All heavy atoms as TSV, in Angstrom:
chain	resi	resn	atom	element	x	y	z
A	1	MET	N	N	32.729	133.822	153.612
A	1	MET	CA	C	33.660	132.994	152.918
A	1	MET	C	C	34.716	133.797	152.176
A	1	MET	O	O	34.376	134.864	151.527
A	1	MET	CB	C	32.862	132.164	151.921
A	1	MET	CG	C	33.751	131.166	151.128
A	1	MET	SD	S	32.713	130.148	150.149
A	1	MET	CE	C	33.396	128.596	150.563
A	2	PRO	N	N	35.931	133.554	152.492
A	2	PRO	CA	C	37.030	134.232	151.748
A	2	PRO	C	C	37.008	134.098	150.216
A	2	PRO	O	O	36.665	133.129	149.783
A	2	PRO	CB	C	38.234	133.738	152.335
A	2	PRO	CG	C	37.989	132.449	152.912
A	2	PRO	CD	C	36.512	132.482	153.241
A	3	ASP	N	N	37.402	135.255	149.453
A	3	ASP	CA	C	37.598	135.200	148.113
A	3	ASP	C	C	38.930	134.523	147.759
A	3	ASP	O	O	39.933	134.771	148.373
A	3	ASP	CB	C	37.496	136.558	147.544
A	3	ASP	CG	C	36.091	137.276	147.705
A	3	ASP	OD1	O	35.163	136.450	147.813
A	3	ASP	OD2	O	36.037	138.461	147.724
A	4	VAL	N	N	38.804	133.807	146.568
A	4	VAL	CA	C	40.032	133.230	146.044
A	4	VAL	C	C	40.360	133.935	144.712
A	4	VAL	O	O	39.463	134.002	143.906
A	4	VAL	CB	C	39.895	131.744	145.820
A	4	VAL	CG1	C	41.148	131.126	145.172
A	4	VAL	CG2	C	39.616	131.002	147.171
A	5	THR	N	N	41.488	134.522	144.635
A	5	THR	CA	C	41.833	135.234	143.415
A	5	THR	C	C	42.920	134.547	142.700
A	5	THR	O	O	43.973	134.160	143.231
A	5	THR	CB	C	42.362	136.738	143.757
A	5	THR	OG1	O	41.302	137.385	144.454
A	5	THR	CG2	C	42.723	137.429	142.539
A	6	ILE	N	N	42.719	134.184	141.460
A	6	ILE	CA	C	43.735	133.574	140.703
A	6	ILE	C	C	44.283	134.513	139.651
A	6	ILE	O	O	43.629	135.091	138.824
A	6	ILE	CB	C	43.057	132.378	139.938
A	6	ILE	CG1	C	42.528	131.361	140.832
A	6	ILE	CG2	C	44.063	131.684	138.981
A	6	ILE	CD1	C	41.812	130.129	140.233
A	7	ASN	N	N	45.635	134.677	139.731
A	7	ASN	CA	C	46.288	135.606	138.818
A	7	ASN	C	C	46.679	134.761	137.588
A	7	ASN	O	O	47.444	133.918	137.651
A	7	ASN	CB	C	47.540	136.090	139.619
A	7	ASN	CG	C	48.233	137.177	138.756
A	7	ASN	OD1	O	47.940	137.348	137.617
A	7	ASN	ND2	N	49.189	137.898	139.445
A	8	LEU	N	N	46.107	135.188	136.546
A	8	LEU	CA	C	46.342	134.504	135.226
A	8	LEU	C	C	47.816	134.591	134.824
A	8	LEU	O	O	48.444	133.575	134.299
A	8	LEU	CB	C	45.490	135.047	134.181
A	8	LEU	CG	C	45.534	134.254	132.795
A	8	LEU	CD1	C	45.059	132.848	133.069
A	8	LEU	CD2	C	44.642	135.025	131.830
A	9	TRP	N	N	48.427	135.656	135.081
A	9	TRP	CA	C	49.853	135.844	134.727
A	9	TRP	C	C	50.758	134.823	135.430
A	9	TRP	O	O	51.712	134.263	134.943
A	9	TRP	CB	C	50.315	137.206	134.908
A	9	TRP	CG	C	51.801	137.441	134.506
A	9	TRP	CD1	C	52.853	137.559	135.330
A	9	TRP	CD2	C	52.268	137.435	133.234
A	9	TRP	NE1	N	54.077	137.656	134.578
A	9	TRP	CE2	C	53.657	137.600	133.242
A	9	TRP	CE3	C	51.774	137.284	131.920
A	9	TRP	CZ2	C	54.537	137.605	132.170
A	9	TRP	CZ3	C	52.552	137.255	130.763
A	9	TRP	CH2	C	53.890	137.472	130.923
A	10	THR	N	N	50.479	134.573	136.658
A	10	THR	CA	C	51.226	133.554	137.392
A	10	THR	C	C	51.104	132.180	136.919
A	10	THR	O	O	52.080	131.431	136.849
A	10	THR	CB	C	50.725	133.641	138.945
A	10	THR	OG1	O	50.916	134.922	139.470
A	10	THR	CG2	C	51.617	132.667	139.778
A	11	LEU	N	N	49.918	131.841	136.445
A	11	LEU	CA	C	49.695	130.481	135.813
A	11	LEU	C	C	50.540	130.458	134.508
A	11	LEU	O	O	51.164	129.370	134.177
A	11	LEU	CB	C	48.257	130.319	135.540
A	11	LEU	CG	C	47.323	130.186	136.807
A	11	LEU	CD1	C	45.889	129.967	136.365
A	11	LEU	CD2	C	47.836	129.063	137.696
A	12	ILE	N	N	50.477	131.508	133.702
A	12	ILE	CA	C	51.173	131.492	132.412
A	12	ILE	C	C	52.679	131.469	132.674
A	12	ILE	O	O	53.423	130.675	131.986
A	12	ILE	CB	C	50.823	132.740	131.618
A	12	ILE	CG1	C	49.396	132.695	131.224
A	12	ILE	CG2	C	51.763	132.894	130.423
A	12	ILE	CD1	C	48.899	133.940	130.535
A	13	LEU	N	N	53.202	132.216	133.694
A	13	LEU	CA	C	54.646	132.200	133.901
A	13	LEU	C	C	55.061	130.874	134.516
A	13	LEU	O	O	56.086	130.373	133.955
A	13	LEU	CB	C	54.841	133.300	135.023
A	13	LEU	CG	C	56.247	133.445	135.481
A	13	LEU	CD1	C	57.131	134.000	134.303
A	13	LEU	CD2	C	56.251	134.472	136.613
A	14	GLY	N	N	54.365	130.174	135.329
A	14	GLY	CA	C	54.708	128.908	135.774
A	14	GLY	C	C	54.643	127.874	134.690
A	14	GLY	O	O	55.625	126.938	134.629
A	15	ALA	N	N	53.681	127.912	133.938
A	15	ALA	CA	C	53.569	126.924	132.784
A	15	ALA	C	C	54.741	127.038	131.799
A	15	ALA	O	O	55.300	126.098	131.343
A	15	ALA	CB	C	52.265	127.016	132.072
A	16	ALA	N	N	55.031	128.320	131.352
A	16	ALA	CA	C	56.014	128.516	130.511
A	16	ALA	C	C	57.555	128.158	131.040
A	16	ALA	O	O	58.280	127.551	130.347
A	16	ALA	CB	C	56.069	130.039	129.964
A	17	SER	N	N	57.732	128.553	132.273
A	17	SER	CA	C	58.930	128.166	132.929
A	17	SER	C	C	59.120	126.697	132.971
A	17	SER	O	O	60.199	126.158	132.766
A	17	SER	CB	C	58.993	128.851	134.330
A	17	SER	OG	O	58.983	130.238	134.183
A	18	GLY	N	N	58.058	126.024	133.478
A	18	GLY	CA	C	58.097	124.535	133.577
A	18	GLY	C	C	58.375	123.827	132.221
A	18	GLY	O	O	59.205	122.992	132.098
A	19	LEU	N	N	57.636	124.346	131.188
A	19	LEU	CA	C	57.836	123.727	129.797
A	19	LEU	C	C	59.232	123.973	129.285
A	19	LEU	O	O	59.849	123.131	128.773
A	19	LEU	CB	C	56.766	124.402	128.993
A	19	LEU	CG	C	56.716	123.761	127.551
A	19	LEU	CD1	C	56.200	122.329	127.701
A	19	LEU	CD2	C	55.617	124.578	126.686
A	20	ALA	N	N	59.738	125.269	129.431
A	20	ALA	CA	C	61.124	125.486	129.059
A	20	ALA	C	C	62.134	124.606	129.820
A	20	ALA	O	O	63.107	124.146	129.246
A	20	ALA	CB	C	61.407	126.973	129.226
A	21	ALA	N	N	61.894	124.453	131.025
A	21	ALA	CA	C	62.816	123.651	131.918
A	21	ALA	C	C	62.815	122.208	131.484
A	21	ALA	O	O	63.910	121.467	131.275
A	21	ALA	CB	C	62.513	123.763	133.323
A	22	VAL	N	N	61.679	121.680	131.102
A	22	VAL	CA	C	61.624	120.265	130.668
A	22	VAL	C	C	62.254	120.114	129.339
A	22	VAL	O	O	63.127	119.096	129.180
A	22	VAL	CB	C	60.075	119.798	130.567
A	22	VAL	CG1	C	59.911	118.514	129.822
A	22	VAL	CG2	C	59.488	119.619	131.893
A	23	PHE	N	N	62.054	120.980	128.435
A	23	PHE	CA	C	62.647	120.812	127.094
A	23	PHE	C	C	64.133	121.153	127.161
A	23	PHE	O	O	64.937	120.625	126.339
A	23	PHE	CB	C	61.950	121.686	126.032
A	23	PHE	CG	C	60.647	121.160	125.586
A	23	PHE	CD1	C	59.478	121.851	125.724
A	23	PHE	CD2	C	60.565	119.887	125.126
A	23	PHE	CE1	C	58.308	121.339	125.305
A	23	PHE	CE2	C	59.338	119.341	124.736
A	23	PHE	CZ	C	58.172	120.142	124.808
A	24	GLY	N	N	64.613	121.981	128.080
A	24	GLY	CA	C	65.929	122.469	128.094
A	24	GLY	C	C	66.866	121.663	128.767
A	24	GLY	O	O	68.066	121.517	128.659
A	25	ALA	N	N	66.399	120.863	129.710
A	25	ALA	CA	C	67.127	120.029	130.586
A	25	ALA	C	C	67.412	118.659	130.149
A	25	ALA	O	O	67.077	117.591	130.681
A	25	ALA	CB	C	66.557	119.933	131.987
A	26	ARG	N	N	67.991	118.618	128.975
A	26	ARG	CA	C	68.296	117.302	128.247
A	26	ARG	C	C	69.704	116.923	128.447
A	26	ARG	O	O	70.117	115.775	128.251
A	26	ARG	CB	C	67.921	117.383	126.803
A	26	ARG	CG	C	66.486	117.652	126.601
A	26	ARG	CD	C	66.118	117.339	125.211
A	26	ARG	NE	N	64.706	117.736	124.964
A	26	ARG	CZ	C	63.819	116.806	125.081
A	26	ARG	NH1	N	63.998	115.585	125.336
A	26	ARG	NH2	N	62.472	117.142	124.843
A	27	ALA	N	N	70.609	117.812	128.827
A	27	ALA	CA	C	72.106	117.534	128.954
A	27	ALA	C	C	72.616	117.863	130.433
A	27	ALA	O	O	72.030	118.695	131.013
A	27	ALA	CB	C	72.821	118.371	127.937
A	28	GLY	N	N	73.573	117.163	130.849
A	28	GLY	CA	C	74.144	117.471	132.160
A	28	GLY	C	C	73.245	117.045	133.303
A	28	GLY	O	O	72.468	116.132	133.161
A	29	ASN	N	N	73.271	117.830	134.385
A	29	ASN	CA	C	72.527	117.477	135.582
A	29	ASN	C	C	71.196	118.056	135.370
A	29	ASN	O	O	70.946	119.291	135.280
A	29	ASN	CB	C	73.156	118.105	136.789
A	29	ASN	CG	C	72.547	117.726	138.085
A	29	ASN	OD1	O	71.379	117.255	138.018
A	29	ASN	ND2	N	73.197	117.959	139.191
A	30	ARG	N	N	70.214	117.229	135.136
A	30	ARG	CA	C	68.865	117.660	134.630
A	30	ARG	C	C	68.209	118.553	135.788
A	30	ARG	O	O	67.508	119.455	135.352
A	30	ARG	CB	C	68.008	116.459	134.381
A	30	ARG	CG	C	68.470	115.767	133.094
A	30	ARG	CD	C	67.589	114.675	132.738
A	30	ARG	NE	N	68.143	114.001	131.599
A	30	ARG	CZ	C	67.603	112.912	130.911
A	30	ARG	NH1	N	66.532	112.462	131.440
A	30	ARG	NH2	N	68.075	112.421	129.894
A	31	LEU	N	N	68.398	118.236	136.993
A	31	LEU	CA	C	67.730	118.977	138.026
A	31	LEU	C	C	68.310	120.468	138.063
A	31	LEU	O	O	67.548	121.394	138.063
A	31	LEU	CB	C	67.986	118.396	139.387
A	31	LEU	CG	C	67.389	119.145	140.607
A	31	LEU	CD1	C	65.897	119.112	140.420
A	31	LEU	CD2	C	67.689	118.384	141.850
A	32	VAL	N	N	69.617	120.542	137.960
A	32	VAL	CA	C	70.274	121.934	137.985
A	32	VAL	C	C	69.903	122.640	136.736
A	32	VAL	O	O	69.568	123.888	136.781
A	32	VAL	CB	C	71.712	121.841	138.280
A	32	VAL	CG1	C	72.432	123.200	138.008
A	32	VAL	CG2	C	72.134	121.246	139.587
A	33	MET	N	N	69.980	122.027	135.595
A	33	MET	CA	C	69.691	122.650	134.366
A	33	MET	C	C	68.255	123.132	134.219
A	33	MET	O	O	67.874	124.259	133.820
A	33	MET	CB	C	70.023	121.845	133.114
A	33	MET	CG	C	71.545	121.611	133.016
A	33	MET	SD	S	72.415	123.160	132.733
A	33	MET	CE	C	71.788	123.605	131.142
A	34	GLY	N	N	67.415	122.243	134.722
A	34	GLY	CA	C	65.926	122.666	134.670
A	34	GLY	C	C	65.688	123.850	135.650
A	34	GLY	O	O	64.908	124.711	135.295
A	35	ALA	N	N	66.394	123.864	136.785
A	35	ALA	CA	C	66.200	125.033	137.670
A	35	ALA	C	C	66.643	126.309	137.124
A	35	ALA	O	O	66.040	127.357	137.111
A	35	ALA	CB	C	66.899	124.730	138.955
A	36	ILE	N	N	67.784	126.131	136.443
A	36	ILE	CA	C	68.386	127.433	135.915
A	36	ILE	C	C	67.573	127.976	134.698
A	36	ILE	O	O	67.276	129.167	134.524
A	36	ILE	CB	C	69.877	127.125	135.409
A	36	ILE	CG1	C	70.753	126.897	136.684
A	36	ILE	CG2	C	70.371	128.136	134.519
A	36	ILE	CD1	C	72.138	126.378	136.320
A	37	ILE	N	N	67.184	126.977	133.820
A	37	ILE	CA	C	66.306	127.354	132.642
A	37	ILE	C	C	64.987	127.965	133.181
A	37	ILE	O	O	64.468	128.892	132.616
A	37	ILE	CB	C	66.253	126.268	131.673
A	37	ILE	CG1	C	67.560	125.888	131.083
A	37	ILE	CG2	C	65.218	126.476	130.619
A	37	ILE	CD1	C	67.668	124.669	130.344
A	38	GLY	N	N	64.404	127.272	134.085
A	38	GLY	CA	C	63.102	127.757	134.562
A	38	GLY	C	C	63.150	129.177	135.134
A	38	GLY	O	O	62.383	129.992	134.896
A	39	ALA	N	N	64.226	129.258	136.008
A	39	ALA	CA	C	64.443	130.655	136.552
A	39	ALA	C	C	64.716	131.763	135.608
A	39	ALA	O	O	64.160	132.851	135.663
A	39	ALA	CB	C	65.559	130.581	137.624
A	40	ALA	N	N	65.532	131.474	134.529
A	40	ALA	CA	C	65.776	132.443	133.475
A	40	ALA	C	C	64.515	132.707	132.734
A	40	ALA	O	O	64.277	133.879	132.478
A	40	ALA	CB	C	66.865	131.792	132.543
A	41	THR	N	N	63.762	131.798	132.414
A	41	THR	CA	C	62.479	131.938	131.682
A	41	THR	C	C	61.575	132.867	132.505
A	41	THR	O	O	60.898	133.786	131.989
A	41	THR	CB	C	61.820	130.714	131.310
A	41	THR	OG1	O	62.696	129.779	130.568
A	41	THR	CG2	C	60.530	130.897	130.479
A	42	ALA	N	N	61.486	132.569	133.777
A	42	ALA	CA	C	60.619	133.363	134.709
A	42	ALA	C	C	61.016	134.792	134.774
A	42	ALA	O	O	60.295	135.716	134.726
A	42	ALA	CB	C	60.574	132.861	136.034
A	43	ALA	N	N	62.349	135.016	134.806
A	43	ALA	CA	C	62.864	136.298	134.879
A	43	ALA	C	C	62.663	137.111	133.467
A	43	ALA	O	O	62.306	138.296	133.558
A	43	ALA	CB	C	64.416	136.309	135.179
A	44	ILE	N	N	62.900	136.477	132.406
A	44	ILE	CA	C	62.653	137.005	131.146
A	44	ILE	C	C	61.116	137.437	130.916
A	44	ILE	O	O	60.831	138.554	130.502
A	44	ILE	CB	C	63.082	136.215	130.068
A	44	ILE	CG1	C	64.682	136.064	130.082
A	44	ILE	CG2	C	62.566	136.672	128.567
A	44	ILE	CD1	C	65.267	134.965	129.163
A	45	LEU	N	N	60.327	136.493	131.297
A	45	LEU	CA	C	58.875	136.884	131.153
A	45	LEU	C	C	58.321	137.935	132.103
A	45	LEU	O	O	57.435	138.698	131.679
A	45	LEU	CB	C	58.102	135.543	131.260
A	45	LEU	CG	C	58.174	134.536	130.154
A	45	LEU	CD1	C	57.314	133.241	130.576
A	45	LEU	CD2	C	57.609	135.092	128.836
A	46	THR	N	N	58.947	137.938	133.206
A	46	THR	CA	C	58.632	139.046	134.252
A	46	THR	C	C	58.960	140.390	133.637
A	46	THR	O	O	58.222	141.348	133.705
A	46	THR	CB	C	59.243	138.769	135.516
A	46	THR	OG1	O	58.839	137.493	136.103
A	46	THR	CG2	C	58.885	139.864	136.548
A	47	ILE	N	N	60.242	140.424	133.021
A	47	ILE	CA	C	60.682	141.739	132.495
A	47	ILE	C	C	59.757	141.969	131.250
A	47	ILE	O	O	59.342	143.154	131.029
A	47	ILE	CB	C	62.125	141.628	132.043
A	47	ILE	CG1	C	62.977	141.493	133.331
A	47	ILE	CG2	C	62.612	142.787	131.239
A	47	ILE	CD1	C	64.454	141.093	133.064
A	48	ALA	N	N	59.471	141.036	130.424
A	48	ALA	CA	C	58.691	141.232	129.301
A	48	ALA	C	C	57.205	141.663	129.573
A	48	ALA	O	O	56.555	142.362	128.802
A	48	ALA	CB	C	58.521	139.896	128.375
A	49	ARG	N	N	56.771	141.271	130.727
A	49	ARG	CA	C	55.475	141.712	131.127
A	49	ARG	C	C	55.359	143.253	131.257
A	49	ARG	O	O	54.285	143.858	131.004
A	49	ARG	CB	C	55.070	141.131	132.470
A	49	ARG	CG	C	53.659	141.463	132.990
A	49	ARG	CD	C	53.359	140.887	134.359
A	49	ARG	NE	N	52.035	141.226	134.710
A	49	ARG	CZ	C	51.564	141.106	135.793
A	49	ARG	NH1	N	52.297	140.613	136.841
A	49	ARG	NH2	N	50.316	141.386	136.164
A	50	GLY	N	N	56.455	143.891	131.652
A	50	GLY	CA	C	56.352	145.312	131.695
A	50	GLY	C	C	56.192	146.095	130.339
A	50	GLY	O	O	55.731	147.156	130.272
A	51	TYR	N	N	56.557	145.309	129.261
A	51	TYR	CA	C	56.476	145.886	127.910
A	51	TYR	C	C	55.120	145.571	127.224
A	51	TYR	O	O	54.882	146.092	126.241
A	51	TYR	CB	C	57.619	145.440	127.106
A	51	TYR	CG	C	58.983	145.983	127.583
A	51	TYR	CD1	C	59.836	145.171	128.148
A	51	TYR	CD2	C	59.319	147.351	127.404
A	51	TYR	CE1	C	61.109	145.581	128.660
A	51	TYR	CE2	C	60.546	147.787	127.885
A	51	TYR	CZ	C	61.395	147.022	128.478
A	51	TYR	OH	O	62.558	147.356	128.937
A	52	ILE	N	N	54.353	144.631	127.790
A	52	ILE	CA	C	53.117	144.181	127.189
A	52	ILE	C	C	51.990	145.029	127.599
A	52	ILE	O	O	51.846	145.415	128.748
A	52	ILE	CB	C	52.826	142.716	127.489
A	52	ILE	CG1	C	53.956	141.850	126.910
A	52	ILE	CG2	C	51.467	142.262	126.990
A	52	ILE	CD1	C	53.818	140.398	127.317
């Protein structure tokens, strides 16, 4: 039976990006703003991971 590995950082990154996108996408085109905010959060947290 194959092993299933869950990367905790991936779960944290996805949750934080999604949460930031939901709270940030209140003005303008919500889909585009959510995508931009989620991507920016993911990029910032990925960079921050190197310092943790």
